C-alpha positions in Angstrom: 26.5 -3.5 16.0 28.9 -0.8 16.3 30.9 -1.9 13.4 27.8 -1.9 11.2 27.1 1.6 12.4 30.6 2.7 11.5 30.2 1.0 7.9 26.8 3.0 7.5 28.5 6.1 8.7 31.3 5.7 6.1 28.9 5.1 3.4 27.0 8.4 4.2 30.1 10.3 4.7 31.4 9.2 1.1 28.2 11.0 -0.2 28.1 14.1 2.0 29.9 15.8 4.8 26.8 17.8 5.9 26.7 18.5 9.6 23.2 18.3 11.1 22.2 19.9 14.5 18.8 18.1 14.6 17.3 14.8 13.4 13.7 14.4 12.3 11.8 10.9 11.7 8.9 11.6 9.6 5.7 9.3 10.2 2.5 9.0 8.1 1.2 12.3 6.7 4.7 13.9 6.8 6.4 11.9 4.2 6.7 14.9 1.7 7.8 17.4 4.3 11.5 16.7 3.4 10.7 17.8 -0.2 9.9 21.4 1.2 13.3 22.0 2.9 16.3 23.5 1.5 18.1 20.3 0.3 21.9 19.9 0.3 22.1 16.2 -0.2 19.9 13.2 -0.5 21.2 9.7 0.4 18.9 6.6 -0.4 18.8 3.9 2.4 19.6 1.3 -0.4 22.9 3.0 -1.2 24.1 2.6 2.6 26.0 -0.6 3.1 24.1 -2.8 5.7 21.3 -0.3 6.2 17.6 -1.6 6.5 15.2 -0.6 3.9 11.6 0.5 4.7 8.9 -1.7 3.0 5.9 0.4 3.9 4.0 2.1 1.3 4.3 5.7 1.2 7.6 5.8 3.0 10.4 6.7 0.6 13.3 5.4 2.2 16.0 8.2 2.3 17.9 10.6 4.3 17.4 14.2 3.3 20.1 16.6 4.5 19.4 20.4 4.3 18.0 23.4 6.3 14.5 24.1 8.0 14.8 27.9 7.8 18.4 28.2 9.0 18.7 25.0 11.0 20.8 22.2 9.7 18.9 19.0 9.9 18.8 15.3 8.7 15.5 14.0 8.0 14.6 10.3 7.9 12.0 10.2 5.1 10.5 6.8 5.9 11.2 4.8 9.0 11.9 1.2 9.6 9.4 -0.8 11.8 9.9 -3.8 14.0 7.0 -5.4 12.2 8.8 -5.5 9.0 10.8 -8.4 10.3 14.1 -6.6 11.3 16.0 -7.1 14.3 15.3 -4.2 17.0 19.0 -3.2 16.6 18.4 -2.7 12.8 15.1 -0.8 13.6 17.0 1.7 15.7 20.1 1.9 13.7 18.9 4.9 11.7 18.3 6.9 14.8 21.7 6.0 16.1 23.2 6.9 12.7 21.6 10.3 13.0 23.3 10.9 16.4 26.7 9.9 14.9 26.3 12.1 12.0 26.1 15.0 14.5 22.5 15.6 15.4 22.0 16.5 19.3 18.3 16.7 19.1 15.6 14.6 17.8 12.0 15.2 16.8 10.0 12.0 16.4 6.5 12.1 14.5 4.1 9.3 14.0 0.5 8.5 13.4 -1.3 7.1 16.2 -4.6 5.6 17.4 -6.4 7.6 20.1 -6.9 5.8 23.3 -7.9 8.8 25.5 -11.8 9.3 24.9 -11.3 13.0 24.9 -9.1 12.8 21.6 -10.6 13.0 18.1 -9.1 12.0 14.7 -6.9 15.0 13.5 -5.7 16.0 17.0 -2.0 16.3 17.7 -0.7 15.0 20.8 2.8 15.9 22.4 4.4 12.9 23.9 5.1 13.5 27.6 6.2 9.8 28.2 5.8 6.3 26.7 5.1 2.7 27.6 7.3 0.2 25.6 6.7 -2.9 27.4 5.1 -4.4 24.2 8.2 -4.5 22.1 11.8 -5.7 22.8 14.1 -3.0 24.4 16.5 -1.9 21.8 19.4 -1.9 24.5 19.0 -5.7 24.9 22.2 -7.6 24.3 25.8 -6.5 24.9 26.1 -2.8 25.7 27.8 -0.6 23.0 29.9 1.6 25.4 30.8 3.8 22.5 27.2 5.0 22.4 26.1 5.0 25.9 26.1 3.4 29.5 24.6 0.0 30.2 21.7 1.1 32.5 20.7 4.6 31.1 18.1 6.7 33.0 14.9 7.1 31.3 13.0 9.3 33.9 12.9 12.0 31.4 12.9 10.6 27.9 10.9 13.5 26.4 12.9 16.7 27.2 11.0 19.0 29.6 12.6 21.9 27.8 11.6 20.7 24.4 8.0 20.1 25.5 7.8 23.7 26.4 9.2 24.5 23.0 6.3 22.4 21.4 3.6 24.2 23.6 5.1 27.6 22.4 5.3 26.4 18.7 1.7 25.2 18.9 0.5 28.4 20.3 2.3 30.4 17.6 0.6 28.2 14.9 -2.8 28.4 16.6 -2.9 24.6 16.8 -4.7 23.1 19.8 -2.2 20.6 21.4 -3.2 17.4 23.3 -0.7 15.9 25.7 -0.3 12.3 26.8 1.5 8.9 27.0 2.4 6.9 23.8 2.2 3.2 24.0 4.2 1.1 21.3 3.0 -2.4 20.3 4.8 -4.4 17.6 2.0 -4.3 15.0 1.4 -5.1 12.1 -2.1 -6.0 13.2 -3.9 -3.3 15.0 -4.8 -3.7 18.5 -7.7 -5.7 20.0 -10.4 -3.9 22.0 -9.2 -5.8 25.1 -5.5 -4.5 24.4 -6.8 -1.0 24.2 -8.6 -1.3 27.5 -5.3 -2.4 29.0 -3.6 0.7 27.5 -6.4 2.8 29.1 -5.7 1.0 32.5 -2.1 1.6 32.5 -2.3 5.3 31.6 -1.9 5.4 27.9 -3.4 8.1 25.6 -2.3 7.0 22.1 -1.1 3.8 20.6 1.2 3.0 17.7 3.9 0.7 16.2 7.0 2.9 16.2 8.8 5.9 18.0 9.3 4.6 21.7 12.1 2.2 20.7 13.7 5.1 18.7 13.3 7.5 21.7 15.1 4.8 24.0 18.0 4.4 21.6 18.5 8.3 21.2 18.3 8.8 25.1 21.1 6.1 25.4 23.3 8.2 23.2 22.4 11.4 25.1 20.4 13.0 22.5 17.4 15.4 23.5 14.2 14.0 22.4 10.7 15.2 21.8 7.8 13.7 20.0 4.4 14.6 18.3 1.6 11.9 17.4 -1.0 12.8 14.9 -4.2 11.0 16.1 -5.5 9.4 12.9 -8.2 7.2 14.3 -9.8 6.0 17.7 -8.3 2.7 18.6 -10.2 -0.5 18.3 -13.5 -0.9 20.3 -13.8 3.0 21.0 -15.9 3.9 17.9 -17.5 0.8 16.5 -15.6 1.3 13.3 -13.2 -1.2 11.7 -9.7 0.1 11.4 -7.8 0.3 8.1 -4.5 1.9 7.0 -6.4 3.8 4.2 -8.3 5.6 7.0 -5.1 6.4 8.8 -3.5 7.8 5.6 -6.6 9.8 4.8 -6.7 11.6 8.1 -2.9 12.1 8.1 -3.1 13.7 4.7 -6.0 15.9 5.8 -4.1 17.5 8.6 -0.8 17.4 7.1 -0.6 21.0 6.2 -1.0 21.9 9.9 1.5 19.1 10.9 4.1 20.6 8.6 3.6 24.1 9.9 3.9 22.9 13.7 7.1 20.7 12.7 8.8 23.7 11.1 8.2 26.0 14.0 9.3 23.3 16.6 12.6 22.8 14.5 13.1 26.6 14.4 12.8 26.9 18.2 14.7 23.7 19.3 
């Protein structure tokens, strides 16, 4: 796995020597955020030796290197999901690669289903913690000592410091901010009503198909992590409505302007 990372790193470095301070992974509704930054370089996933390629509609599949205001960033414009059939080590390979490229902080974003009955579609939830028991841990297998220790502490996956940064950024933007626990399942099917009741019982507030595994891999490497979920729908059994990817995309698109504003403010303050 480490040799594969080194091969990917060599491919990227052959195209750019840009040094990012922060990494961003863009979820649904934020795909075109990277188009608004001051770009220095773009590297297509397909041009990186051994790199997994996103197959989800609306995910462009490229790294964008540039500046959010004056902050040098690497942006993952389109993520890779476990449900696409990749090994979990490939799903988190892009996260690890961003760390190897120089990023010390990581902002994760996603579209998620609301499990907390106080939430509404269009809300933004700061992730305070996660439950990832529904997916394979990305650290399973021989430990890569070059990246981190065998049994990394996960008592503070989502940085307390960065959580306060997010609260301040949301206040500056005039955006009401929810806070809660994110639960990751494999997908690609949406969860059943019974699974959502289980999420509620174990303390979940939002549910999705990404993010937690990336956060684990990032913390293993020592990156400082934070995350925001856009609540695009209420989860199965909570509203009586059938779930569809089109609905998720419509809500994500509707609030994308606010989401982009919030992300920019967070990055500037990180």
